N, C-alpha and C positions, 0 to 999 in steps of 0.2 A: 702185246701179250706179255712181254717181259716186265713191262712197267706195271701191268695189273697184278702179276704174281709178286713182284717186288712190294707193292702196296699191301697186298694181302698178308705177306710175311711180316711186314712192319707192324700191321695191326695185331697180328697174332703175337708178335713179340711184346707189344705194349700190354695186351691182355695177360700174358704169361708173367711179366714183371709186376704188373698191378696185383695179380693174385698172390704172387710170392710175398710182395710187400704186405698185403692184408694178412697173410698167414704169420709173418714174422712176429715173434713176441716182444713186447716192450722190455727194455733193459732196466734191471734194477742194479745200480752201482752201490756196492757195499764196502765200507771201509773197515779195515781190521788191522791189528798190530800182530803179524804172524811170528811171534817169538814167545808163545805162551802154551806150550804143549800140556795136556792133550786137547786144548780148546782150539787153538789155531797155530799152525807152524808151516814151514816151507820144506818140502823134500829137497835135501841137499843135491841129489842126483837129477831129478827131473824138473825142479823148480815149481812143482805143483803144490797148491795150498791144500792142506789136509787139517783134519781135526773135527771135534764135535760140533763147534760153531759153524765150521764150513759145511758139513754135511747137513746140518740143521737149516741153515739159510737157503741152501739149494733145494731142500725138501720144501721149504716154505714157498720159494720162488715157483716151484712146479705146481704147488697147490693153488697158487693165485694167478698162474699163467704168465710169469714173468722169467726172463733169462737173467741169471745172476752173473755179475762181473765183480770180481774181487779186486779191491785196491788196497795194497799193503802200504801202511802209514805208521810212522812212529807213534807210540802210545800217547805221548803228551801233545801230539798234533791232531789226534783224531777228531775231537770235538770242534776245535777251530776250522778244521778242513771240512767238516759237515756243515758248519754255519756258513762257510764261503761257497758252498755248493759243489765241492769236489766230488761228492758222492751223496746218495739219497738217504743212506741209513748206516749205522754202525752196529756190527756184531763182533764183540771182542772181549767176552767174559767181563762185561762192564756192569758193576753193581749199581743198582738204583739208589741214589742218594738225594737228600734234600738239596744240596749244593748243585748237583748236576741237573736236577729238575728246574732249576732257575734258568738254565741255559737251553735245555732240550726236553722234549717229550720222550717218554718211554712206553714200549709195548707192554702188554701183559707180562709178568715174570715167566721165564722159561727154565730157570734153573736155581736151585737153592744151593747156597755156598757158605763157606766159612774160612776165616783166617786161621792159621796155625803158626807156631814158632818152630823153626828149623835150626837145629844145633848140631855140632859134631856128636858122633856116636857115643863117645866116652864122656861127654859133658853131662853131669847129674845136678848141676847147680841151677839150671834154668828150667822151670816148669810152668810159671805163670807170667803174665804181663808185668807184675810187680818186680819179678826177678831181673827184668831188663833194665831197670833203673840204674844209672850209673855206668852202663855198658853201651858199646857201639853195636848198632843193629842196621843191617842192610834191607832195603826194600826197593821195589820197582817204583820209580817216580810217578806220582799222581795216582797211585792205586789205593784201594781200601787198606792195604797194609801200611802204606805210607800215612794215610789219614789216621789210622789207629794208633800208631806209635808216636805220631807228631802231636797228639793231644795230651801226651803224658810227660810232665816235667821230669827232666833228669836222664831221659834217653837220648843218646847221641845218634842221630839218624844219618846214615850213609846211603845216598840215593843212586840208583842205577837206571840207565835207560831200558835194559833188557832184564827180564826175570831171571834167566840162566845165570847172568853175571852176578846178580844179587846172591843167588845160592852158592856160586862158585867162591864168592868172597868168604863165606863161612868155611868152606873146605880149605881155602888158602890160609885161614887163621887171621884175616884182616878185620873180622868182626866176631863177636860173640854168638850172634844169631841173626836169623833172617825171618821176617814175618811176610807170609805169602799165602795164596789160596791153597786150600786143602788138596784139591785135585792135582794141582801143579806139584805140590810137595810129594804126593803119593807117586806120580809119574817120575820125578827126578830121583827120588829115593830108591826107586827100583834099578835105576842106572848106576847110582853111586852108593855103595854099601857103607861109607864112612860118615853118613849123616842120618839123623832121625828127626821125627817131628812128634809134637804133642797133641793134646786134646784141642778142639776148636776153641778159639777165644772170642769169635764174633758169629752172628747169624745174619746172612744177607741174601739178596736175590739179584740175579742178572736179568737185564732187559735189553731190548734192541732200541737204540737211540735214533730218534727222528727229529728233523727240525720243527720247531714250534709252529703251529698253524697248518701243518701238512696232515690234516685230519683224514683225508682220503687214503693216503698211504699208511697212516697209523691203523685205520680200520681194516685195511687189506691185510696188513701183516698180522694183526691180532686173529683175523679169520684163518690165515695160513697156519699160525701156531696151533689154533683149535683143531684144524683139520689134520695136521700132522700127528698131534696127540691122539685124536680119535681113531685114526687109521692104524695105529700101532707102530708107525714109522718112527716116532720119537723113541719108543722103547728099543727099537732095533739099533738106533744111533747111540743111545745111551749104553747099551750092552757092548757095542763095538768099541767105544772109547773109554768107558769108565768102569767096566767090570773086568775082573781078571778072568 
């Protein structure tokens, strides 16, 4: 009798485990460089990943039935790590560019962005990109800001791994200006009142990067973006992180 009950118990356990496994969502491993508020950053106390991009990819994951796992990676290592399979996609305020399209595929654009020039509050000499010629300018390495100033002869580019460090260099007086994304400049200028930023100098769009050839995931993510926008969830996330 005991053997029979034990056998029935084992069968029931197998059925429960099988059902649980069937119900488990597939995992979407997402690379990000969590040093770019308000898009992605890490809470100093809890270690939790926060920001516009984080909330967006979680909403996309929910829409397409996938569990999102965030993998924090240095910005200049994101695309190499994607290509070697460390994660499935990248969401990290990454601008869709011709050069990047040679290495990866991008989702439909999910955010319109621009670069701005950050200077000290009292500086009135720098208003345009041309005013940066002959001056030292800080950027986050490998970003659109880096690409923008690197194309102009006469600008001395000082590169940093982290966006906050690039802006801090302006505050320290180590460079005349920093070129960075508008939303990041807005966020940091609210914290530090000794800097300011000017009008946008570029127009660009962010996309989610995926390994070339992974059309199934690309289609799923595009579906997820469309669903999140149609449901009104995108507007909620935008209002949370990017509106005063």
